[in-house]
TIKE-861308 format. One record per residue (C-alpha): x, y, z. Coordinates in steps of 0.1 Angstrom, whole numbers, plus 5000, padded with zeros to 4 digits. Example, Ala and Ser with C-alpha at 12.3 -4.5 7.8 and 13.67 -1.06 7.14 Angstrom:
512349555078
513749895071
//
This chain:
499750725312
497550915281
498350825249
499151135225
497551215191
498951145158
498151335126
499251295088
501051625080
502351515047
502251245019
503951144986
503850854963
504950694928
502850444913
501550274885
499250624878
501550844883
505250984896
503751174924
500751174948
498751444929
499051234895
498250964915
495151124927
493751244898
494150894880
492450734908
489550954907
489250934867
489250594864
492650504848
493950154848
497650134851
497949764837
500249744802
502249474784
505549414807
508749594793
511049514823
511649184811
511048984784
507248804792
507148594760
506748254777
504948374806
501548244815
500748634820
502548874800
501249194816
501549394850
500849774863
504849904857
505950244868
505750404833
509250544820
510950564853
514450644846
516250694882
518750934871
516251174870
516651104911
519750964917
523451034904
524550744885
526850604911
523950624942
521650474917
523650154910
523750134950
519850074950
517549834940
514649954922
512349894954
515250114975
514450374945
510950394947
510950474984
513150714983
511350884954
508450884979
509850995011
511351264993
507951434984
506151375018
509351525040
508851815015
505351825013
505351825052
508152095056
509351925088
513352005075
512352375071
510752415104
514052275117
512451965139
514851765163
515951525140
516751265170
513451235173
512251195136
512050785129
511350615096
509750285093
508950095059
507449835050
508449575022
507349215014
510349094992
512849354992
515049364965
513949134945
515749224912
518849234927
518748904939
517648754904
520048914891
523448824910
522248444913
521748434876
525048604869
527148364893
524748044881
526848034850
529848044857
532647844879
533648144898
531548234926
531548624917
529248904936
528849254935
529849384969
526749574967
524149264962
523149235000
522949575009
520749634980
518749314984
517349325021
514249515028
515349705053
517949905037
515150145022
514550295057
518650295063
518750495029
516150755040
517250835075
520850845059
519451135030
518051375060
520051245094
516751125109
518050935141
514950815154
513050475153
514050295122
513349965109
511049735084
508049565092
507349245068
504349085064
503749025029
501049265018
500049385046
503949505051
503449915048
500249875066
501749775100
504550035094
501950255097
500550095125
503850075142
504850435133
501150525151
502150345184
505350485186
504450845184
501150775207
503750635234
506250965232
508950745214
508951005185
507651335172
507751245142
507650925119
508150885080
506350575073
505050375046
506450105020
507650014986
508049694962
509449594930
508849254918
507849294887
510749034874
510848714863
510848514891
508348764905
505848664880
506848314877
506548294914
502748414913
501648244880
503047904896
500547954927
497848054900
497448384914
497648634890
495348714862
496048544826
493848804806
496448874781
493948974757
493149264775
495549384804
493549704812
490549524823
491849244841
491949394873
488549364881
487349304919
484149124928
482949074891
481948734883
484648694861
487848784879
490948564874
493448664897
495248964908
497249194886
501049264898
501949644902
504949814919
506250164935
505850284967
503950564989
504950785026
502750875050
504451175075
503051135111
503251335136
502051405174
499551665168
500551935197
503851925177
502351945142
500652235159
503252385174
505152415142
502552555123
501752235102
499052135075
497051885089
495151655065
493551435087
493951225119
494950875123
492950755150
493050335143
495250055138
494049725136
495449355135
494849025135
495748675119
493248415100
495448135114
493947935086
496247885055
499248025041
498048185008
494148135010
491648385031
489648235059
486348135040
484048285068
486548635064
486948595102
490448735102
489249025077
486249045102
488449105134
490949345124
488349605111
486249555148
490249605165
490649885142
487350055155
487949955187
491450125185
489750445174
486950445199
484250485173
481250275163
480450095128
477650315120
480050605122
482150485087
481650665060
484250475034
486050135031
489150125007
489049725005
492049495002
489849374973
492449164948
490449074922
490948714934
488048434936
488548364974
489548724988
486548914975
483448734985
485648655020
485949025026
483049155016
481148905041
483149055067
482249405061
478749305060
478949135092
480649385110
478449715097
475349515096
472949765077
475150025076
476949865050
474749965025
474950335030
478950395028
481150364998
483750094996
485950034967
488949864952
491450124942
493549794929
491149784902
493550084888
497050024906
497249634901
498649504935
501649674953
502149394975
504149535001
503349884996
499749804987
498849925023
500250295017
498850364985
495750254997
495750455029
497050755005
493850714986
491450655018
492950995029
492651154996
488451075002
488451305032
490451575021
488451604983
485251464993
485351224964
485650834963
487750684937
485750374916
486350024915
486749974877
486249714852
482749594869
480949414840
479149144858
477649074895
478848764913
476148614926
477848524961
478848884966
475949094983
475049324955
473549574981
476949694991
477950014975
481349894958
481450254939
481350064903
482750244874
482550584882
483950824915
481450934937
481251254955
480751224991
481651385022
483951155040
485151215078
485950865085
487550595060
489250325067
491750105049
492149705046
495549535036
495949155042
498948925037
499648595025
500448405058
496748555070
498148885081
495449145084
495849535089
493549795088
493850165095
491850435100
491850785093
489551075103
488951415097
490151655123
487651845141
//
């Protein structure tokens, strides 16, 4: 059978850089940092006292009080991003067949704040008293459930969980289902809200987080010699994927075509990347093959680039190996230098950033570069510190997760 084409007809975001996709993009281009001292809990005694929070988020601006109490912060973010994307795509105004609209969502952890609150509440009493919404608020798959309930979407509906690759896997699953004719439209993306005591404490125990408490705004510094770990972020992103002919028929605005989706496993270690970047190389190779494009056609790669000592080197080596001399001709970047690491939502917000390069002809910077790392090829153009205007026809985005899960998506300007 001939696979159907898949295009992007809408997107939405709520991130540490802005509470909608436009604000997010504008602050990416400006090179703004979303890092600041933690306000969501008392971090006085924690090794890391800062993060990239969604600023001044008030759920009551978006939900009735009764509804807000039924959702973890993770789901609230997901709903906000999905509402923006659905509105942007105009699928409701065009009366699409809701039985053919799915929702596939990614979340690495789910309702961590809910779990923490409920368990701590019980720990201080002898009577096991729990909120009846404890389990529904906590489970990672509840977000696509809420989205489908709000709009009446009866198509495929589930959550992908692959740690930090979760929402990239949601995009790839959505692409494949549309290609196979299982849906006309899929609302896909991911959300995460892990800036809690247990989230920060857990990552601190792994020595994964930056502890640059004296200067939070420069703490996320991918590819810099003095990087010391990632900065935890939170938020959500959503992309509306649609079958090409279906989008054309309803006169939708098409922003790009999603032509490639690659997946691989490091099969090496629970948390450390393969030292030679094998999984990263394979996932990008698989993505190019899926898209039917060659390495020398790529204009831009949004890297996973977490600002960790091992990960940044492995991914850079993989790009050099895959693209050869062409690697030095393209703009690559890590927007995590600004947003921090949104864990399960990282894949989709970075896919939206990659889409932005195609739509706007500008590549956001990798900020906070001060000192070259002799272990990273300095000939690679990481778009350090300033955005660069560039006509981008093909953009890729990498997302890798604990467990060795790797996912890569490729967008192409529609011809």
